[in-house]
C-alpha positions in Angstrom: 4.2 98.4 73.2 2.2 101.2 75.0 -1.2 100.4 76.4 -4.2 102.6 75.8 -7.6 102.4 77.6 -10.4 103.9 75.5 -13.4 105.1 77.6 -16.5 106.2 75.7 -20.2 105.4 75.9 -20.5 105.3 72.1 -19.8 101.9 70.5 -18.8 103.5 67.2 -16.2 105.7 68.8 -14.7 102.8 70.7 -14.5 100.7 67.5 -12.9 103.5 65.4 -10.3 104.2 68.1 -9.6 100.5 68.7 -9.0 99.9 65.0 -6.8 103.0 64.6 -4.6 102.4 67.6 -4.2 98.7 67.1 -3.1 99.4 63.5 -0.3 101.7 64.9 1.1 99.3 67.4 -0.8 100.1 70.6 -2.3 97.5 72.9 -6.0 98.6 73.3 -8.6 97.9 75.9 -12.2 99.3 75.9 -14.6 100.6 78.6 -18.1 101.9 78.1 -18.1 104.2 81.2 -16.0 105.6 83.9 -16.9 103.0 86.5 -15.8 100.1 84.2 -12.6 102.0 83.4 -11.7 102.3 87.1 -12.1 98.5 87.5 -9.7 98.0 84.6 -6.9 100.2 85.8 -5.0 97.6 87.9 -5.9 94.7 85.7 -4.9 96.3 82.3 -2.3 98.8 83.6 -2.7 101.4 80.8 0.0 104.0 80.0 -2.7 106.3 78.5 -6.5 106.7 78.9 -8.6 108.3 76.2 -11.8 109.3 77.9 -15.0 111.1 76.8 -15.9 114.1 78.9 -19.6 113.4 79.0 -20.6 109.9 80.0 -23.4 108.5 82.2 -22.2 108.2 85.8 -18.5 109.1 86.1 -17.6 111.5 83.3 -14.1 112.2 81.9 -13.2 115.1 84.2 -14.2 113.2 87.4 -12.3 110.1 86.0 -9.2 112.3 85.6 -9.3 113.1 89.3 -9.9 109.5 90.4 -7.1 108.2 88.2 -4.8 110.9 89.4 -5.5 109.8 93.0 -5.1 106.1 92.2 -2.3 105.9 89.6 0.2 108.7 89.1 1.8 106.8 86.2 -1.2 107.0 83.8 -1.7 109.9 81.4 -5.2 110.9 80.7 -6.4 112.6 77.4 -10.0 113.7 77.3 -12.3 114.0 74.3 -15.6 115.9 73.8 -18.1 116.8 71.1 -18.9 119.8 73.2 -15.5 121.4 72.8 -14.9 124.6 74.6 -12.0 126.4 76.2 -13.7 126.2 79.6 -14.0 122.4 79.5 -10.5 122.1 78.2 -9.1 124.1 81.2 -11.3 122.2 83.6 -10.0 118.9 82.3 -6.4 120.0 82.5 -6.9 121.4 86.0 -8.3 118.0 87.0 -5.1 116.2 85.8 -5.6 115.6 82.1 -2.6 115.9 79.9 -4.4 117.2 76.8 -7.8 117.7 75.1 -9.1 116.5 71.8 -12.3 117.8 70.2 -14.9 115.6 68.5 -15.2 114.9 65.7 -11.5 114.2 65.8 -9.0 113.6 63.0 -7.0 110.4 63.2 -3.7 112.3 62.8 -4.7 114.5 65.7 -5.2 111.4 68.0 -1.9 109.9 66.9 0.0 113.1 67.3 -1.4 113.7 70.8 -0.5 110.2 71.9 3.0 110.6 70.4 3.6 113.8 72.4 2.3 112.0 75.5 4.7 109.1 74.9 7.6 111.5 74.7 6.5 113.1 78.0 6.1 109.7 79.6 9.6 108.7 78.5 11.1 111.9 80.0 9.2 111.2 83.3 10.6 107.7 83.5 14.1 108.9 82.8 13.7 111.6 85.5 12.5 109.0 87.9 15.6 106.8 87.2 17.9 109.8 87.6 16.2 110.8 90.9 16.5 107.3 92.2 20.2 107.2 91.3 20.7 110.6 93.0 18.8 109.5 96.0 21.1 106.5 96.4 24.2 108.7 96.0 23.0 111.2 98.6 21.4 109.0 101.1 24.7 108.2 102.8 25.5 104.9 104.6 21.9 104.2 105.6 20.9 102.7 102.2 24.2 100.9 101.7 24.1 97.1 101.7 22.4 94.1 100.1 20.6 92.7 103.1 16.8 92.0 102.8 15.7 94.6 105.4 17.6 97.5 103.8 16.5 96.4 100.3 12.9 96.6 101.4 13.4 100.1 102.7 14.9 101.1 99.3 12.0 99.6 97.5 9.5 101.5 99.7 11.3 104.8 99.2 11.2 104.3 95.4 7.5 103.5 95.5 6.3 106.4 97.7 8.8 109.2 96.9 6.7 110.7 94.1 3.5 111.0 96.1 2.7 114.0 98.4 1.0 111.7 100.9 2.2 111.7 104.5 4.8 109.2 105.6 5.5 107.9 109.1 9.0 106.6 109.7 9.5 104.3 112.7 12.8 103.0 114.0 15.3 103.0 116.8 17.6 105.9 117.6 20.5 106.0 115.3 19.0 104.0 112.5 18.9 107.0 110.1 15.2 108.1 110.0 16.2 111.6 108.8 18.2 110.1 106.0 15.1 108.2 104.9 13.2 111.4 104.9 15.9 113.2 102.9 15.9 110.2 100.4 12.1 110.6 100.0 12.6 114.3 99.3 15.5 113.8 96.9 13.5 111.3 94.9 10.4 113.5 94.7 9.3 115.8 91.8 9.8 118.7 94.3 13.4 117.9 95.1 14.5 121.4 94.2 12.1 122.8 96.8 13.0 123.2 100.5 13.6 120.3 102.9 13.0 121.6 106.5 13.6 119.4 109.5 12.6 120.0 113.2 13.0 117.9 116.3 9.7 118.1 118.2 11.3 117.0 121.4 14.1 119.6 121.4 11.9 122.7 121.6 9.8 123.7 124.6 6.1 123.4 124.1 5.6 127.1 124.8 7.7 127.9 121.7 6.7 125.0 119.5 3.5 126.6 118.1 5.4 129.6 116.9 8.1 127.4 115.3 5.5 125.4 113.4 3.0 128.0 112.3 4.9 131.3 112.8 3.7 134.5 114.5 2.8 138.1 113.8 4.7 141.0 115.3 3.4 141.8 118.7 1.7 138.4 119.1 3.5 137.9 122.5 6.1 139.8 124.5 9.2 138.9 122.5 7.6 138.9 119.1 9.5 141.9 117.7 8.9 140.9 114.0 6.9 138.6 111.9 8.0 135.0 111.7 6.8 132.6 108.9 7.1 129.3 110.7 8.5 126.1 109.3 5.3 125.1 107.5 5.6 128.2 105.3 9.4 127.8 105.1 8.8 124.3 103.6 6.0 125.4 101.3 6.2 123.4 98.1 8.7 121.0 99.6 9.1 118.5 102.5 8.7 119.1 106.2 10.3 116.5 108.4 8.9 116.3 112.0 11.3 114.2 114.0 10.3 112.7 117.3 6.7 113.5 116.6 5.7 111.5 119.7 7.1 114.3 121.9 4.7 116.9 120.5 2.4 118.4 123.1 -1.2 117.2 122.9 -2.6 120.8 122.5 -0.4 121.2 119.5 -1.4 117.9 118.0 -4.8 119.3 117.4 -3.5 122.2 115.4 -1.1 120.0 113.5 -4.0 117.7 112.5 -5.9 120.7 111.2 -2.9 121.9 109.1 -2.5 118.4 107.6 -6.2 118.0 106.8 -7.0 121.5 105.5 -3.6 122.5 104.1 -3.6 125.8 106.0 -1.8 127.3 109.0 -2.6 130.3 111.1 0.3 132.2 112.7 0.0 133.3 116.3 -1.7 136.8 116.4 -3.0 136.4 112.8 -6.7 136.6 111.9 -6.5 134.7 108.6 -5.3 131.3 107.5 -2.4 130.9 105.1 -2.5 128.1 102.5 0.5 125.8 102.3 1.4 122.8 100.2 3.8 120.6 102.1 4.7 116.9 102.1 4.9 116.0 105.8 7.2 113.2 106.8 7.1 112.3 110.5 9.4 110.1 112.5 9.4 108.5 116.0 11.6 106.2 118.0 8.5 105.4 120.1 5.8 103.0 119.0 3.1 105.6 118.3 0.3 103.0 118.4 1.3 102.3 122.0 1.4 106.0 122.7 -2.2 106.3 121.4 -3.2 103.4 123.7 -1.6 105.2 126.6 -3.4 108.4 125.8 -0.2 110.4 125.1 -0.9 110.7 121.3 -4.1 111.6 119.5 -5.6 108.7 117.6 -6.9 110.8 114.8 -3.5 112.4 114.2 -1.8 109.0 114.3 -4.0 107.7 111.5 -3.5 110.9 109.5 0.3 110.6 109.8 0.4 106.8 109.3 -0.9 106.9 105.7 2.3 105.2 104.5 4.8 103.7 107.0 8.5 102.9 106.6 10.2 101.0 109.4 14.0 101.4 109.4 15.7 98.2 110.5 18.1 98.2 113.5 21.7 97.5 112.5 21.6 94.2 114.4 19.0 93.0 111.9 21.2 93.8 108.9 24.6 92.5 110.1 25.5 91.4 106.5 25.8 95.2 105.8 28.2 95.9 108.6 31.5 95.1 106.7 30.5 97.5 103.9 29.6 100.2 106.4 33.0 99.7 108.2 34.9 100.2 105.0 32.8 103.2 104.1 33.4 104.9 107.4 37.2 104.2 107.3 37.5 105.7 103.9 35.4 108.7 104.8 37.4 109.4 108.0 40.7 109.0 106.0 39.5 111.7 103.6 38.2 114.0 106.4 40.9 113.6 109.0 43.9 113.0 106.8 44.6 109.6 108.3 45.9 106.6 106.3 44.1 103.5 107.8 44.3 100.7 105.2 41.5 98.6 106.6 40.5 96.4 109.6 41.9 93.2 111.0 39.6 90.1 110.6 39.3 89.6 114.4 38.1 93.2 114.9 35.7 93.0 112.0 34.2 89.8 113.5 33.7 91.5 116.8 31.9 94.4 115.2 29.7 92.1 113.1 28.7 90.2 116.3 28.1 93.3 118.4 24.4 94.1 119.0 24.5 97.9 118.2 22.1 99.6 120.6 23.1 102.9 119.0 22.7 101.5 115.4 24.5 103.1 112.4 25.3 106.2 114.4 27.1 104.2 117.0 29.1 102.3 114.4 30.0 105.6 112.7 31.2 107.2 115.9 33.1 104.0 116.9 35.0 103.8 113.6 36.0 107.5 113.9 37.3 106.9 117.4 39.3 103.9 116.3 40.7 105.7 113.3 41.9 108.5 115.5 43.4 106.3 118.2 44.9 103.5 116.0 48.7 103.4 116.0 48.9 100.8 113.2 48.0 100.7 109.5 44.9 98.6 110.2 42.2 98.8 112.9 42.6 96.0 115.5 40.8 94.6 118.5 42.6 96.9 120.9 41.3 100.0 119.0 37.7 99.0 119.8 35.9 100.0 123.1 35.8 97.5 125.9 32.1 97.0 125.5 32.7 95.5 122.1 35.7 93.4 123.1 33.5 91.9 125.9 30.7 91.0 123.5 31.7 87.3 123.0 31.2 86.6 126.7 27.7 88.1 126.8 26.8 86.3 123.5 28.1 83.0 124.8 25.9 83.4 127.8 22.9 84.0 125.5 23.7 81.0 123.4 24.1 78.7 126.4 20.6 79.8 127.5 19.1 78.1 124.5 17.2 81.3 123.5 16.6 81.4 119.7 14.6 84.6 119.4 16.9 87.3 117.9 14.8 90.0 119.4 14.9 88.6 122.9 18.6 87.8 122.7 19.3 91.4 121.6 17.4 92.7 124.7 19.4 90.3 126.9 22.7 91.6 125.6 21.6 95.2 125.8 20.5 94.8 129.4 23.9 93.2 130.2 25.8 96.1 128.6 23.7 98.7 130.4 24.2 96.9 133.7 28.0 96.8 133.1 28.1 100.5 132.2 26.1 101.4 135.4 28.5 99.3 137.5 31.5 100.8 135.9 30.3 104.3 136.6 29.0 103.5 140.0 25.4 104.3 139.0 26.2 107.6 137.3 23.6 107.5 134.5 25.1 110.5 132.6 28.5 108.9 132.5 26.9 105.5 131.7 25.1 107.0 128.7 28.3 108.4 127.4 30.0 104.9 127.6 27.0 103.3 125.9 27.0 106.2 123.3 23.3 106.7 123.6 21.4 109.7 124.9 20.8 110.2 128.6 17.0 110.2 127.9 17.3 106.9 126.0 19.2 105.3 128.9 16.6 106.4 131.4 13.9 104.9 129.2 15.8 101.6 128.9 16.5 101.4 132.6 12.8 101.8 133.3 12.0 99.2 130.5 14.4 96.6 132.0 13.5 97.3 135.6 17.1 98.2 136.5 18.1 100.2 139.6 
């Protein structure tokens, strides 16, 4: 049974519509003005709103805008005794689905609602199809049944359809870009561009041109116009990875682009309007970066409208067996190998490992094992030494009586980094390769743990 909220300041109109709609199977609620209607949105949860254009206080057109901002799933149909093409266009531009002139015919009201119901059914079907496509395309990140990954899936489903900015936080290798792609795939603009850029991989002197573009002659090597990634992503999604690495001077310009929806290429004299959904990601805790003065507070709050925290693999160990089987099957198909599975002892080691490199580390480790394995199933000997040595480190943690998973993971990670540095005689580049993390991440962790 569809729910209809009737909003009109005339008692007689509300009564007529309530009688008509209830007779035809609708669940009806009544509001005498726009303010009362807004208060009933969450409580009643209407599928459709029939609202008069002219009411004291909040009129129908303003109500359309407010409902659109609060609840994308509600269809608004406006009514007016002062029918004109201009008002109809203004209402539709404000988010109304259709327009009914007063005095209205009962059949006209019912027909308009019937068309709106067909549209709503198509929207729901499209949402379901997009959600299914998102799960198919999101890769191993969204595999699993653990609580942490299920919460990520639920958040993606909730926010994918809104153009609001999303901040993705998580450790290196957890799959932040895959979350961004899942948000794009599940959005109404999935057929538009998805453009990704790593803010830490491009020198600050070139970053402004990459983001906003430039005009020919703007600087020495500007031999032709360049649109910039904001304009390349126009209508779609722009993914700004490692946003914490963005230079402070550029943070100001990024904030303006987000607030005003315009960019100005280097060397240009006019702004260019863009409509882009920005998804930002950071391995750093941006709140701490703000406190340290390395990231603008106003930009942080502008980016952090909605936040998705991707769990580290050690917090979703129940999903590791499924991921192992997935990576084995994928490598068999890609490399032409015929690995039948993994021995229980090897699987147990992988489940108990603390995964500083997260899903990316597991993916690389399984590929290495598949290539080096001489048997039909992956065994303990096919795994790196750091994984084979894990039980000794874990046993030490258990003997310590430490019950905090977070602290225990830090203890194990510190032990592995210490061992890698010992094995490479302090060669940090070589140690980073053994640990399968970036050199930069290793330097950060060495500083964090106070290691020499």
